[in-house]
N, C-alpha and C positions, 0 to 999 in steps of 0.2 A: 766519184766526187758528188755525182748527182744525188745518189742515194744517202751520203752522208748528210746532203743540204736537206732532204726530205725529213730525214729523222730529227734533226734539229729543229726544222718548223713545226713538226708536231708537238714536240716537247713544250715549245714556245706557246703554242696554243692553249695546250693544258694548263700551263702556269697563269695564262691570262683569264682562262675560264675559273679558275680557283679564286683568283682576286675579285673577278666579278662577282661571283656566288657570293664571297664573304662581303664585299661591300654592299650588296642587296640585302643580306641577312641582317647587317649592321644598321643600315637605314630603315629596316621594318621594325628592328628593336627600338630606335630611337623614336620613330614614330608611334609605336605602341606605349612606350614609357611616357612619351612627352605629350601625346595627343589624346590618349584614352584616360580619363579621369579614374583614379585610384587612391587608395589610402591605405596606411599601415600603421598599427598600433601594437604595443606589448602586452600581451594577453596571456599570462602565466596560467598553465595547467595545474592541476592538482598534483601532480609529480614535482612541481616547482614551488610549492607551497608548503608552508609550515603549519597553515591554520585554515585547512578548507572549511566551508560553511557547514553547519549542522543540518541535518534532516529536520525540516519541519512540516509537520502532518497536515497544516492548514494552508501550507503554499506548494503551488504546482512547481515540480522540478524545474519545468521549461521556463518559468519566470525567474527562478533563481539563476539558471543560465543566461538569460537575458539581462537580468539585472548585473551579474558580473561582467558581461560582455560589454554594456555600456558604462560600467564604472571605470574600465579601464580604456575603452576603445571609442568613447563619444565625447566630443568636445563641444557639442551643441552650436556650433558656428562660430566659437571664439577664435579659430584660427585666422578669420579676417581682421578681428582687432589686433590681435598679437603680430600679425606677419603684415598686414597690409596698413595698418595705421601706426602701430608702434616700429614695426620695422625691425623685428628681433633678429633677422637673418642679414641685415643690411648694415649693421654696426660691426664693431671689431670682433665680433663672435659670428663666424662665417659657416657656411654649409660644409665647406671641404675640411676645415680644421676639426669640425665636430664630428663628421664621418671618419677622420683619421683616428680620433680618440676612440671611437666605437671599435674601429677594425682592430686597433692595437691592443684590446683586451683579449683578444683571440677567443672569446667566448667563455672567459672566467668569471665575468659579472663583477661589480664594484658598488661600493657606498658613496663613492665620490668621484664621479667622471671630471677627470682634469682637463681642461680645453685650451688650446693655445691661442691667443689673440692675433687677429691679423693686422691690426694698426695700433698705432699709440693712441692712447685715450686717458684722459683724467676725469675721474669719478670721485666725487665728494672730498676733493683737494688731494687725493692721492693719485699719482701719474703709473700707468701701466704701459711698459713698451711693448711694442710689437713683438710678438715671439714669446711673450710671457705666459705661464701657464696658469690658469685661473682654477682654483676649486669650485665647483659648481655646487655639490651635494647632491647632484642627479644620481639616483639609484639605477643601476643596470643589473637585471637578474642574470645569473648563469645560464648561457646558451640563448640569451635574447639579442636582437639587433639595434633595439632601441631603449632609452631609459623609460621606467616606469611614468604613465601617465603623458606619454608624449605622441602625438597623432602627426603623421606627416601625410600631407595631401599633394597630389600632382594634378593639375588642371591647366592643358594647354601651356606646357613647358613652364608654369609657374608654380614653384615649390611654396607650400604654406605650411606652418606648424602650429598646431592648437594644443590645449593641455585638458586633461582629464582630471577627476576626483583622485585618480590613483596619484597623481604628481605629489599631492601633498599627504594623502591618507592612507598610503603603502608605504612599505619600505622593504629592503633588503637586509636580511640578518648578516651582520659582518663575518660570522663564523661559516654558516653554510651556504650563504649566497642565496639561499632561498627567500620566496617572497613572503612577506607577514602581511596578509590583507587586513587593512582597516588601522595599522598601526601609523603612528605620526612620523613623517620624515623629519627627524629633529635637527638635521644639518643641512637641509635645503637653503641654498643661497638664492632664494627667490629674489629678494630684493636687489642685489646685485647683478643678477640677469636682467631685470627688467630696466635697471639704471643703464646698463650697456647697450640698450636699444636707443637708435637716434633719436626716436620721438616719444622718451620717457614721460615728456610733460603731459602726454594723454591720460597719465595716471595722477594728475594734481589732485582729483578729488580725494584721495588718500594721504594727503598732505596738509599741513595747516599754513601754508604759504599765504601771506596778506595780500593787499592790493597789487594788482597786475604789474608785474616788472617787465622789463623788455623780453623778447623773445629768448636770447641768450642766457639772460639772467635766470628767467624761469625754468630753462632746462637744467641749469646748473643747479638750482634749489631743489628741484625734485630729484634729481639725481642724488644730491647730497643725502636727503632723507630716505630714499630707498635703499641706499647703499648701506644705511645705518641700522636696518631692520636686522636683528639677531638672527643667525641661521635658525631655521624651524619656526620662523615667524612668517606671518602675513596679514596685512591690513586688509580685511575683507568687506569693510563697510565705508560707502562714499557719504560720509559725514563731514568732510572738510576739516578732519582731526588727524595728526600724527600720532597713531596709537597701535601699532602693530600686536597682533594677538598670537600667543603660542599656539601652533597648529595643534588642534586636539585630534585624538584618536576617534574611530567611528565605532567603538565598541559599545553600542547605543542600546542594547537589549534592555528593556526595562527601566530605560533612563527618561521616558517622556515626563514632562513637555520638554522641546528641544530648543536649541539655541542658548547662549550664554545667560540670557534673562529669562528662559522659559517662554519665549514669546509664541512659540508654535505649539499649540494644543489640539487643534481640530483636523479631521481627516485621517485617512487610511493610516495605520501603524502608529496610532498615538499622536499624530501630527508630523512624524518624520517626512513623509512624502509631501506634504505642504511646505516643509522646512527646506527641502533640496529643491523646491521647484520654483525658479526666477524671483520675481520681485519680492515675493512674500519672504524671501530668506536674507534680503540686503547682502547677498553674498555675490561679489563682482563677477566669479567664473562659475555660477551655479546654471542649471539647466535654464533657458527661458521658459516664460510661462506658456504651457502647451495644453491645448484643449484635447477631449478625446479624439481618435484613439491612441495618440500620442501619451496622453497622460498614464495610459498603462504602462509604458516604459518607464516612467518616473516612479510609479507604485513598485515595479518589479526591482528597481534599482533599490528602494528604500527596504524592501522585503529581503534582499540580498545582504545589505548592511546589518539589518535586524538580526540577521543568521549567523553573523560573525561572532567568534570567541577568540580571544588571545590565546596564543601559546603559553602554556605553563612554564614557570621558571623554577629553578632549583633554590629551595629555601632550606634551613634549619627547621624540620618539621617540629621538633619538640619544642624549639624557641618559638615558633609560630603559633604553637597551641597555648604557651603562656602569654604570648602577646596579645590574643583574643581576649584574654581575661585583663590585661591593661587596658585594651581598647574600651571594655566595658566600665571598667572603673573610673576612666579618664572623662567618661560621658560623651565619647564620641558617637554613641548611638544616638543622641539626641538629633543629630543632622543625618548621620551616615547609618539609615538602617533601611531594611527592605532587601529584596533579592541582588540589587546591584548597588547596595550600601548609599543610596539617596532617599530621602524623604519626599522628594521631588518638589520640594518647597523653595521659594524665592527669598532670600535674607536680605534685608536693607543693607545698603552700604555702611552705615554707621555700626551697624552689629557685627559685620564681618571684618570692617576694618580695611578691606582691599581698595585699590584705587579705582573710582567710579568711571575713569575714562573710557571703557570698554562696554559701559553699560546702554550705550546708545539713547541716552536720555531716560532710560528707565529707572525704577527705584531700588533695584537690587539685582544680584544675581543668583541664578539657579544652583541648588547644591549639587555639585557633580558627583557622579558614580565614583567608585574605588576599585573597579575591575579594570585590570591590565595596567596597574600603575608603573610597572617596569618598563613598559613601552611609550610612556607619556611625559617622562621627564625632560625638561626642568618642569617645575610646579608653579601654580597659580595662574591666573588668566594671562598675566603678562610674561609668564616664562622666566620670572626674575629670581627664584630659588633654585639656584644652579651651584652645585659643588662638585669639584673633581675628584677622582679616586684618592683615598687616603686623606681626604679634606685637605691636600697640599694647596689648592687654588680654589678660591671661591670668588663668585661674580661672574656675570654673563660675559662681559666684555674681557676679563682677564682669562678666563678658560678659553674663549673662541680664539683670543689673540695667539695663545700659544698652542693651539691644535689639539687641544686636550679633550678627551671624551667627558660627557657628563655622567657622573655616577648616580644611579637611581637611589641606592641605599644612603650615601652621603647626603644627598638632596633631600630625601624625606627625613632624615634626622634633622637636618636645616629647617624644615617645615614645623617641627615640633620641640626644637631646642632653641632658647632665647638666645643663648650666648652665640652660638654658631650663627643664628640668622642675623644678629647685629653685625657680624663680621660680613656676612653677605650683601647686607643694605649698605654698609660702608663702602665696599667695594663697589657697588652698583652707583652708589652717589657720586664717587670719583670718577666714574665715566660720564662726564656730563653729557655728552652725544646722546647716549641711550637713556640716560635719567630724563632727558628732555622729551624722549618718546614715551614716558611713562613705564619703561621697564626697571623696575625698582625691587620688586621681591616684598613689598610691604603689605600687611594684612595678615589675617587668619591666625591671630595670636592665641591661640588654643593650646598651651604649652603641655607636654608631657617630659619633664625634665626635674633636675633635682629641686629648682625652686617651687616646683608644683608637687614635689613630696614623691617623685618616682626616681628609681636608682638608674645608673647608667645601664646596667643590665635590663631592667625592664624596658628601657627605651629601645634598646637594640633588638628585644624581642617584638615590641610593637612593629618596628619597621619589618621584620620578616613576616609579622602577620599581614601586614598591608600589603606586601609583595606577593603574598600568598591567595589574596582574594580572588575569589572566583563565582559563577553564577551556580545556584543550586543543581546539582546533577551533572555538573562537568567538571 
């Protein structure tokens, strides 16, 4: 009997020892995770990318590496604004449901991270019940643990989330789940994500709300405006106007000067470094103004963006060759000439006919380049020229409400065909909420259609040419 008792006693001690060791290990892990500052970001490598940067003889490869790293991983301190001020993790979109959504991908990646809400909320007159799954448009690359452009910080048990350039200016290819550096995330629901934050009123400067309402009315009014932003749009200027702009790509080589109005002309890389550097860019989430040596990081990031080229798309090569002739005959080269298909000039509003709401008080818009058009639909500054596949649905609101993709070919045809454009504008006009945000699809009335003496076949050939445009030597 005594021997049996001794054996039982020994086993019990070993069991307690294992529990004690596990408890100590767990406590150490919690202390390390919670007390030691760290951050995590999604930084895809070449194997996860469809378009790695080109080699530039004048740029140190180490600078390109640093530029890419900061493009994906540096939020320049905006985690304080988005987390502490706006409270993006304190509203109906909480940390654990976001983590569950990411875990549920099982490493497969997605172009639209769907997240379950943790509480009831009414945004812009629409009520979302607790447990509702919301489409965010956040892109997650295959094998990644975070969405592109999202940085997570831990500091003394406080979790913060910041955003980087990649949130808006990189995307995941829906077929391969690979990352396309520099392509616009055209279905990002950033307006809705901001509206879900409990202090979205901090974004009031991006709205046109009048004299001060009371606190509750202000929050509701800001929410209504933010939630109405079309997917793939963002209001980057603090001008007290509600005019979200289509998120542009950053295939910017040979496109200086930079900015919608060509306002950035001085400094390294044709003004690109100055444009992405803080107050000079009028961009709400740009890098803060930094002196040397941090300025070198901004230049490196600009150099990396300048090295990006869009992936090529499959086009009808014979039709594209004929389309080049149509392009010349239609006089498109008067504005779209040079390596990037832009004369780099600024056109007055009256001449181009587009809505001046996004010119920030300037006289006109810089002529955009035409490289990578497949990756930048919908078109015009407001993203108002939007058509679904087979031209079955037109207009931004109609397409988004039905969850349809925007077809670059059909949308480019609407850009040059007056009858199809009239349908698009009529559909946008019927969407009173977005029309009030200046999402209209009006302007650039340079037609290549039967009314201008071109056949439907020539028009289609022109579209193929536009989709085939790439920089010389690439």
